[in-house]
N, C-alpha and C positions, 0 to 999 in steps of 0.2 A: 504494500500500500504506500509506504513512504517513497519508494522509487518512483511511482507514478506522480506523487506530489512534487517531487524534485523537478521532474521534467516539466510538469505543468506550471510550476512556479516560475521557472526561468522563462518559459514562453510568455506567461502573462505579463511579467515585468518588462520583457523585451518589447512586447506589443505596446505597452503603455508609454514607455519612455522613448521608443523610436517614433511614436506619433507626436511627441512633444506636447501632448495636451492632456496627459493623465494625472491624475492625482496619485518516568514513573512517578508523577506527582499524585497526591491523593488529598482529599479533604472532604469534610461534611458539607453538604449543600443545604443551605437554609432557604426557606421560601422567600420569594422576592417581596419587598415592601413597596408600597405605592405612595404617591403624593401628587399634588397638582402644581408644584412649583418647579420651573426649569432653571437653566443657568442664569438667565438675565436677572432674576430677582434674588439670586443666591450668591452674587459675586461682590457683595459690599464689604471688602476688607477681611482681615484675619479673623479666624474663629477663636474664641476665647480658649486659651490653654493649648492651642495647636503646637506651640513650641515645646510642649512636653509629650508629644505623641510617642516618641521613642520610649520614654519611661512608662507610659500607659500600656504600650504593646508588651514590654518586658514584664510588667506587673500581671497582666492577664495571661501571659504565656503564649500568645498567638497573634499573628498578623491577619486581619480580616480583609479579604480582597474581593472587591465588587467586580463581577464578570457577567457576560451573557454567553449563550451557546454560539460559538464563533470559531469553527474549524478553519485553519489549523492552530489557532491561538489558544482557545479555551473550548473544550468539549469533553464529553464523558466516554470512557472506555466501556467494554462489555460488562465490567464489574460495577459500573456506576461511579467510578472515581473520575475527577476532573484531571484531564491531561492536556497537552498542547504546548506550544512554544512559550506562550505567556504564563500558563499555569506552572510549567516546570521551572521557569525562571523565577517566578514569584516564590515557589517553594524553596529554591536555592537561596534566594535573598532572605527569606524568613529564617532559614537555618543559620545564615551568617549572623543574624541577630540573636541566635540561640533561642528561638521560639518556633512553634509550629505554624502551619498555615491553615486558614479556613476560607473556603470559597463560598460566596453568597451570590446567588443569581439575582440580578437587579433589573428593574425597569430602566432601560438605557436613557430614556427621556428624563428620568428623575435622578440621574447619577450624582449631580451636585448636591441635591437635597439629601440623598443617602449619605454622602460624604460628610456634609456639615452637621448632620444630626448625630454623627458618631456611630451610625449603624455599621459602617465600614471604615477601614483605615486608608484605603487607596482604591483607585480605579485602574485596573491593569487588564486591558481587554482590547488590544489593537486600537487604542484611542487616538484619533487624529488630533494633532496639535493645531487646532483652529484658533483664531483670535478670541473667539467666545470661550473656548475651553481655557485658554491661558489667562483670561481675565477672571475666570471663576475659580481656578485652582492654581496651586504651585505645582509645576510639572518637572519631571526629570528631563535630562537631555534626551534627544531623539535617539532611538535605537533601531528603527526599521523604516525603510522607505515603503510607500504604498501608493495606490491610485484608486479612484472610483471608476468602475467599468460598467458598461451596459450589457445586461444579460437578456437574450432573446431565444426563442426556439431555433434550433440549429438549421432547420430547413428554411428559415426566413432571414438568415444572417446577411445574405447579400443585399437585402433591401435596406439595411440600416447601418450605413457606413459613415454617415455625417450627422451632426446635431440637427440639422434641418430636417433630415428624414425621420426624426424621432417625434416631431411635433404633434402628430395625431395619435400617438400611443398613450395608453394608460399605464403608468409605472407603479410598482410597489417598492416602497423604501422603508427602512427602519426609522421609527420615530426618533427625532433628535439626533440623527446621524449625519455624517459628512455626505452620504448619498442623498439624503433629504435636502441638504443645502445645495447640492449640485443640481438637483431637479428644479429647485426654486430659482436658482441663478440662471438656468438655461431656459426658463419659461416652459417647463414640461408639466404635463398633468400627472398628478401622483396621489396615491393613497398611502398613509402611514400605517405600518404594521408593527408587531411587537419586536421583531428582530430580523436579521438578514436571512436566517434560515426560513422564516415565514415568508419573506419576499420571494425566495426561490420557489417555495411551494405554491405561491400565487401564480407564478408564471407557468409552472409545470401543470397546474390544474386548469389553466386557461382563464382564471379569474382576472388576471392582469396580463397585459400584452408584453411587458418587459419589467426588469428590475435594475436598480443601481446598487451594486455592492462593492466591497473592497476587492482589489485584484488578488490579494493573498487568499481570500476565501474562495474566489472564483477558481483559482488554480487548484485548490484542494477539493472543491465540491462539484465542479461543472465539467462535462465532457467525458470522453472515453474512460472507462474504468471507474466511474463515480456513480453516485445515486441519481445524477441528473445528466445522463448520457445524451438526452434529447435537447439539452440546452447548450448554448455557447456564449462566449463574450465577444463583443465587437469592438467598439471604440472606447478609448479612455477619455475621461472628462477633466482630469486635473492631475497634479502631482502633490504628494503630501508626505508627512512623517508621523510616526507613532511615538507617543510618550506615555509615562505613567503619571496619574494625577493624585495629588494629596491636598489636604486642607491648606488654606492660605496660612503661611507662617510655619508650616510643619517642619520639624527638625529631622524628619525621615528623608526629605529630599536629598540633602547632601550625602546621606548615608547610602542611598540607592545609587547616586551618581558615582560614588567611590566604588561601590560594589560592581557596577557595570565595567569600570576600568579594570578591576581585578579579574572579573569573569572573562573579559576580552583578552587579557594577558595570559591567563592560565588555560585558555582554550574552551572553557565551559560554554561561553556564549555561542561560539561557532559549532561546537559539538551538538548542542541542543537544536540549533538552527538546521543543521544537516539532518537530524533525526526527523524533523517535521517538514523538510523540504523548502525552507524559507531562507536559505543561506544567501541567495542572490539579493535579498532585500536588507540584510543586516548592515547596520552602520557600526563599524568598529569604533570602540571607545578608546580615547587616549588621555 
């Protein structure tokens, strides 16, 4: 399975950047919490006590990580444990702090609310470092390149090779995601769904004409040898970078940046990237 992801990952990233327009961990899963407030209203300065996040994590003995189902970054294995490039890296970082990791599946549109409420300690889920995200959170250095790509039925791919050709389509996008932002900025018609996996299901089921998802997920989930063999990705809409988000003022940010440097030097970062087929996207840390 990982060999297929490697090949697909390289192809997806090559497609996006050549166009010049693209954008064993385990843990208990806690049910997602919901709220009605997004980033814009949750970005007003440091959260009280955020500079003591490290002490709080050590005291409770675990790092609580907010995620969604997003292969190859965060997804469950056959035993129900969370695995993936981000999940494994989060586990390694937690162990470097001498604590365990706990993964909590969140509503992506409410990630800042979840963070600032203290329900989670960080958001580590292939999160695009948009201006909105960076204004609402303190973020790590970028560790992966990515892009937003258009997903359509494979037998219709030739019809949709330009943004203009997409104007009459109905898109499925993850609520609060970079894909939703690209749909909006390009004047596309869209419906927001719970996550990117749901967006793919909408296209496969014919409920939506197309979807916009991360190129790394497209490489793992779409095309030959995947669960969505009848779908494919066409054009890329932007270029972007992934980072990890913490509460404003959190003292965990410099600790993660330092860990990224160590993991890059000792080979952990690249070894895990190769395991999940995302090595072409990794940003080496110095």
